[in-house]
C-alpha positions as CSV (number, residue, x, y, z in Angstrom):
1,M,-77.2,-0.7,62.1
2,R,-74.8,0.0,64.9
3,I,-77.3,-1.3,67.4
4,A,-77.9,-4.4,65.4
5,Y,-74.2,-5.0,65.0
6,L,-73.7,-4.6,68.8
7,L,-76.6,-7.0,69.4
8,I,-75.1,-9.6,67.1
9,V,-71.6,-9.3,68.8
10,L,-73.2,-9.4,72.2
11,G,-75.2,-12.6,71.2
12,L,-72.0,-14.2,69.9
13,I,-70.2,-13.4,73.1
14,L,-73.0,-14.7,75.2
15,G,-73.4,-17.8,73.1
16,G,-69.7,-18.4,73.2
17,G,-69.8,-17.9,76.9
18,F,-72.6,-20.4,77.3
19,A,-70.8,-22.9,75.0
20,W,-67.6,-22.5,76.9
21,Q,-69.4,-23.0,80.2
22,G,-71.1,-26.1,78.8
23,Y,-67.7,-27.5,77.6
24,V,-66.1,-26.9,81.0
25,R,-69.0,-28.8,82.7
26,F,-68.6,-31.6,80.1
27,V,-64.9,-32.2,80.8
28,Q,-64.5,-31.3,84.5
29,P,-64.7,-34.0,87.2
30,G,-68.2,-35.0,88.1
31,P,-70.0,-35.3,91.5
32,L,-69.7,-39.0,92.0
33,A,-68.2,-39.7,95.4
34,A,-67.6,-43.5,95.0
35,E,-67.6,-46.0,92.1
36,T,-71.1,-47.1,91.2
37,N,-72.8,-49.3,88.6
38,V,-75.5,-48.0,86.4
39,V,-77.8,-50.2,84.2
40,I,-78.7,-48.8,80.8
41,H,-81.7,-50.7,79.6
42,R,-82.3,-51.7,76.0
43,G,-84.4,-49.1,74.1
44,S,-83.4,-46.2,76.3
45,G,-83.4,-42.9,74.5
46,F,-80.4,-40.5,74.9
47,G,-82.4,-38.3,77.2
48,D,-83.3,-41.3,79.3
49,I,-79.6,-42.3,79.6
50,A,-78.7,-38.8,80.7
51,G,-81.4,-38.8,83.3
52,E,-80.3,-42.2,84.6
53,L,-76.7,-41.0,85.0
54,F,-78.0,-37.9,86.7
55,R,-80.1,-39.9,89.2
56,A,-77.2,-42.1,89.9
57,G,-75.0,-39.1,90.7
58,V,-72.6,-39.7,87.8
59,I,-73.3,-36.3,86.2
60,S,-74.6,-33.1,87.6
61,D,-76.0,-31.5,84.4
62,P,-77.9,-33.7,82.0
63,L,-78.2,-30.9,79.5
64,A,-74.4,-30.3,79.4
65,F,-74.0,-34.1,78.9
66,Q,-76.4,-34.2,76.0
67,F,-75.0,-31.1,74.4
68,G,-71.4,-32.5,74.6
69,A,-72.4,-35.9,73.2
70,R,-74.4,-34.4,70.4
71,F,-71.6,-32.1,69.5
72,L,-69.2,-35.1,69.3
73,G,-71.8,-37.0,67.3
74,A,-71.8,-39.8,70.0
75,D,-75.4,-39.6,71.1
76,K,-76.5,-42.5,68.8
77,A,-73.5,-44.8,69.5
78,L,-74.3,-45.8,73.1
79,R,-74.8,-49.4,74.1
80,A,-77.2,-50.9,76.6
81,G,-75.8,-52.8,79.6
82,E,-74.4,-52.4,83.1
83,Y,-71.5,-50.1,83.4
84,A,-69.1,-49.2,86.2
85,F,-68.3,-45.5,86.7
86,P,-65.4,-44.5,88.9
87,A,-65.5,-41.7,91.4
88,R,-65.3,-38.1,90.0
89,I,-65.6,-39.3,86.4
90,S,-66.3,-36.4,84.0
91,P,-69.3,-36.4,81.6
92,R,-66.9,-36.8,78.7
93,E,-65.3,-39.8,80.3
94,A,-68.7,-41.2,81.2
95,L,-69.7,-40.9,77.6
96,A,-66.5,-42.9,76.6
97,V,-67.5,-45.6,79.1
98,L,-70.9,-46.0,77.4
99,Q,-69.3,-46.0,73.9
100,S,-66.8,-48.7,74.9
101,G,-69.4,-51.4,75.4
102,R,-67.3,-52.8,78.3
103,T,-70.1,-53.9,80.5
104,V,-69.7,-55.1,84.1
105,I,-68.9,-58.8,84.4
106,R,-70.9,-60.5,87.2
107,R,-70.0,-63.8,88.8
108,L,-72.2,-66.6,90.1
109,T,-70.5,-69.3,92.1
110,I,-72.2,-72.7,92.3
111,A,-70.7,-74.7,95.2
112,E,-69.8,-78.3,94.9
113,G,-72.3,-80.7,96.4
114,L,-75.5,-78.7,95.9
115,T,-78.5,-80.6,94.6
116,T,-80.1,-79.5,91.4
117,A,-83.1,-78.1,93.3
118,Q,-80.6,-75.9,95.3
119,V,-78.9,-74.8,92.2
120,L,-82.2,-73.8,90.6
121,A,-83.1,-71.8,93.7
122,Q,-79.7,-70.0,93.6
123,L,-80.3,-69.2,89.9
124,A,-83.7,-67.8,90.6
125,A,-82.4,-65.5,93.4
126,A,-79.3,-64.4,91.4
127,D,-79.3,-60.6,90.9
128,G,-78.8,-59.5,87.3
129,L,-80.1,-62.6,85.6
130,D,-83.3,-62.2,83.6
131,G,-86.2,-64.5,82.9
132,K,-87.8,-67.4,84.7
133,I,-86.5,-70.9,84.3
134,G,-88.9,-72.2,81.6
135,A,-91.2,-75.1,82.4
136,E,-89.9,-76.8,79.2
137,F,-86.5,-77.1,80.8
138,M,-87.7,-78.8,84.0
139,D,-88.5,-82.1,82.2
140,T,-85.5,-82.2,79.8
141,P,-83.2,-85.2,80.2
142,W,-80.1,-83.1,80.9
143,L,-81.7,-81.1,83.7
144,K,-81.5,-83.8,86.4
145,E,-79.6,-84.5,89.5
146,G,-75.8,-84.3,88.9
147,S,-76.1,-82.6,85.5
148,L,-74.9,-79.2,86.4
149,L,-71.2,-78.4,86.9
150,P,-70.3,-76.5,90.1
151,E,-68.2,-73.6,89.0
152,T,-67.9,-69.8,89.0
153,Y,-69.8,-68.5,86.0
154,H,-69.4,-65.1,84.5
155,F,-72.4,-63.2,83.0
156,S,-73.6,-59.7,82.1
157,F,-76.7,-58.0,83.5
158,G,-79.8,-59.2,81.6
159,D,-78.4,-62.6,80.6
160,Q,-81.1,-65.3,80.6
161,R,-81.4,-67.9,83.4
162,N,-82.2,-70.6,80.9
163,D,-79.0,-69.8,79.0
164,M,-77.0,-70.1,82.2
165,L,-78.6,-73.5,82.9
166,K,-77.5,-74.7,79.4
167,R,-73.9,-73.5,80.1
168,M,-73.8,-75.4,83.4
169,A,-75.2,-78.6,81.8
170,G,-72.8,-78.3,78.8
171,A,-69.8,-77.8,81.1
172,M,-70.7,-80.9,83.1
173,A,-71.2,-83.0,80.0
174,Q,-67.9,-81.9,78.5
175,L,-66.0,-82.5,81.7
176,L,-67.5,-85.9,82.3
177,T,-66.6,-87.0,78.7
178,S,-63.0,-85.9,79.0
179,Q,-62.6,-87.5,82.4
180,W,-64.1,-90.7,81.3
181,Q,-61.8,-90.9,78.3
182,A,-58.8,-90.4,80.6
183,R,-60.1,-92.8,83.3
184,A,-58.2,-95.6,85.0
185,Y,-59.3,-98.8,83.3
186,G,-60.2,-102.1,85.0
187,G,-62.6,-100.7,87.6
188,P,-66.3,-101.7,88.2
189,L,-67.7,-98.5,86.7
190,K,-69.4,-99.2,83.4
191,S,-70.6,-95.8,82.2
192,H,-70.4,-92.0,82.5
193,E,-73.5,-92.1,84.6
194,E,-72.1,-94.6,87.1
195,A,-69.0,-92.4,87.4
196,L,-71.1,-89.4,88.1
197,I,-73.2,-91.3,90.7
198,L,-70.0,-92.3,92.6
199,A,-68.5,-88.9,92.3
200,S,-71.7,-87.4,93.9
201,I,-71.4,-89.7,96.9
202,I,-67.7,-88.9,97.3
203,E,-68.6,-85.2,97.1
204,K,-71.0,-85.5,100.0
205,E,-68.7,-87.7,102.1
206,T,-65.8,-85.3,102.3
207,S,-64.7,-81.7,101.6
208,L,-61.0,-82.5,102.0
209,P,-59.2,-82.7,98.7
210,N,-56.6,-85.1,100.0
211,E,-59.3,-87.6,101.0
212,R,-61.4,-87.8,97.8
213,A,-59.3,-90.4,95.9
214,R,-58.9,-92.5,99.1
215,I,-62.6,-92.6,99.7
216,A,-63.1,-93.4,96.0
217,G,-60.7,-96.3,96.5
218,V,-62.7,-97.6,99.4
219,F,-66.0,-97.5,97.4
220,I,-64.4,-99.1,94.4
221,N,-63.1,-101.9,96.6
222,R,-66.5,-102.5,98.1
223,L,-68.1,-102.5,94.7
224,R,-65.6,-105.1,93.5
225,K,-66.3,-107.3,96.5
226,G,-70.1,-107.0,96.2
227,M,-70.2,-105.1,99.6
228,R,-72.8,-102.5,100.1
229,L,-71.5,-98.9,100.1
230,Q,-73.2,-98.0,103.3
231,S,-72.9,-94.3,102.7
232,D,-74.8,-92.0,105.1
233,P,-75.4,-89.2,102.4
234,T,-77.3,-91.7,100.3
235,A,-79.6,-92.5,103.1
236,A,-80.3,-88.8,103.7
237,Y,-80.9,-88.2,100.0
238,G,-83.4,-91.1,100.0
239,I,-85.5,-89.1,102.5
240,T,-85.3,-85.6,101.0
241,L,-84.7,-86.4,97.3
242,G,-82.5,-83.3,97.2
243,K,-85.4,-80.9,97.7
244,E,-84.4,-79.8,101.2
245,V,-81.7,-80.3,103.8
246,L,-82.4,-83.1,106.2
247,G,-81.4,-80.9,109.2
248,R,-81.0,-83.6,111.7
249,P,-78.7,-86.6,112.4
250,L,-79.6,-89.9,110.7
251,T,-81.2,-92.5,112.9
252,R,-81.0,-96.2,112.8
253,A,-84.5,-96.3,111.3
254,D,-83.2,-94.0,108.5
255,L,-80.4,-96.4,107.7
256,K,-82.9,-99.2,107.4
257,N,-85.3,-97.2,105.3
258,P,-85.5,-99.1,102.0
259,T,-85.4,-96.2,99.6
260,P,-83.9,-96.7,96.1
261,F,-81.0,-94.4,97.2
262,N,-80.1,-95.9,100.6
263,T,-76.9,-97.9,100.1
264,Y,-77.4,-99.5,103.5
265,A,-80.5,-101.1,102.0
266,I,-79.5,-101.6,98.3
267,D,-76.6,-103.3,96.5
268,G,-74.3,-101.3,94.3
269,L,-74.9,-97.7,93.3
270,P,-78.0,-95.7,93.7
271,P,-80.1,-95.1,90.5
272,S,-78.9,-91.6,90.0
273,P,-76.5,-89.0,91.5
274,I,-77.3,-87.5,94.9
275,C,-75.9,-84.0,94.2
276,N,-73.9,-82.1,91.6
277,P,-70.2,-83.1,92.2
278,G,-67.2,-80.9,91.4
279,R,-64.2,-81.5,89.3
280,E,-62.1,-83.1,92.0
281,S,-64.7,-85.6,93.0
282,I,-65.3,-86.7,89.4
283,A,-61.5,-87.1,88.9
284,A,-61.3,-89.1,92.2
285,A,-64.1,-91.5,91.1
286,L,-62.3,-92.2,87.8
287,H,-58.8,-92.2,89.3
288,P,-59.2,-93.8,92.8
289,A,-56.3,-94.4,95.1
290,E,-54.9,-97.9,95.1
291,T,-55.7,-99.2,98.6
292,D,-57.0,-102.3,100.3
293,E,-59.1,-100.3,102.8
294,L,-62.8,-101.1,103.0
295,Y,-64.1,-98.8,105.7
296,F,-63.9,-95.2,106.9
297,V,-65.6,-93.1,109.6
298,A,-65.3,-89.5,110.8
299,D,-62.3,-88.7,113.0
300,G,-63.9,-85.7,114.9
301,A,-61.6,-83.2,113.3
302,G,-63.2,-82.7,109.9
303,G,-61.6,-85.7,108.3
304,H,-61.9,-89.5,108.3
305,V,-60.0,-92.5,109.7
306,F,-59.7,-95.5,107.4
307,A,-59.5,-99.3,108.1
308,R,-58.8,-102.5,106.3
309,T,-60.8,-104.8,108.5
310,L,-64.1,-104.7,110.3
311,D,-62.4,-105.0,113.7
312,E,-60.3,-102.0,113.0
313,H,-63.3,-100.1,111.8
314,N,-65.4,-101.0,114.9
315,L,-62.6,-99.6,117.1
316,N,-62.7,-96.4,115.0
317,V,-66.4,-96.2,115.3
318,A,-66.2,-96.6,119.0
319,R,-63.7,-93.7,119.2
320,W,-66.0,-91.5,117.0
321,R,-69.0,-92.3,119.3
322,K,-67.0,-91.3,122.3
323,I,-66.1,-88.0,120.7
324,T,-69.7,-87.2,119.8
325,N,-70.9,-88.1,123.2
326,E,-68.3,-85.8,124.8
327,Q,-69.3,-83.0,122.4
328,R,-72.9,-83.4,123.4
329,E,-72.0,-83.3,127.1
């Protein structure tokens, strides 16, 4: 009986020692040298989660992590997603991160002036989004040129690409409706669609915020007078249809090319937008500057120089050609 008693006491001491050692491992700082993100996939078992954290270097002892979590009754309250674990985080703190459900928020920035084909390519390449863009979306009325709002979008790992497309289209529709309702009245634009078309041309003509409303004013003046817009980006779009970058300067033959988009060859606006314009260009199209200017050309410094008469414009064009010739030389 004495031997049995001693064995029981020894077992309790050893068991307590192992338990204490496990507790220490559970609460002490872990081996992670720098912050890292770990993806916990849906349907992962608790052992799978512990193994994933071990392989990522977040914890050094998967068994101690599982023991501690089960002791706390937290092994069934963990959520899938992508989580950020700071350096030296303890297994106990890592468990708390998984329990919180505070997943990593990713960002996808769509730049102003991209065509819909370029946006779709960016979506397809975006890390963290899931699923292919369904064929059923490609022919929908809202997924067309100019229908996606350039913006920074937040998402979580595993969000669907189709859902992101719907968000972009919904944001554009909402913005265009609100801007149209607050528009300056009396202009030649007759619909949301015409405003979007003009905004897309403005977007491709300049990247300078302080020029957008002025360029819009020039185009509005030309529309009122029945003058052709003669916008180079429309001629380029008529060649590529937004599927690729032209990659070369426009030629005189390009400007004479009678595509439906070439505003050197057609009257009025093109039949649809030539890119996805941003907020500022949409606002400029619906709130153009009051000006009597009818022409503009590049100034060689990233902006444009404006003119009221054709004679003034021809002088500005001559200066621009001189600058470009000097740059070539």
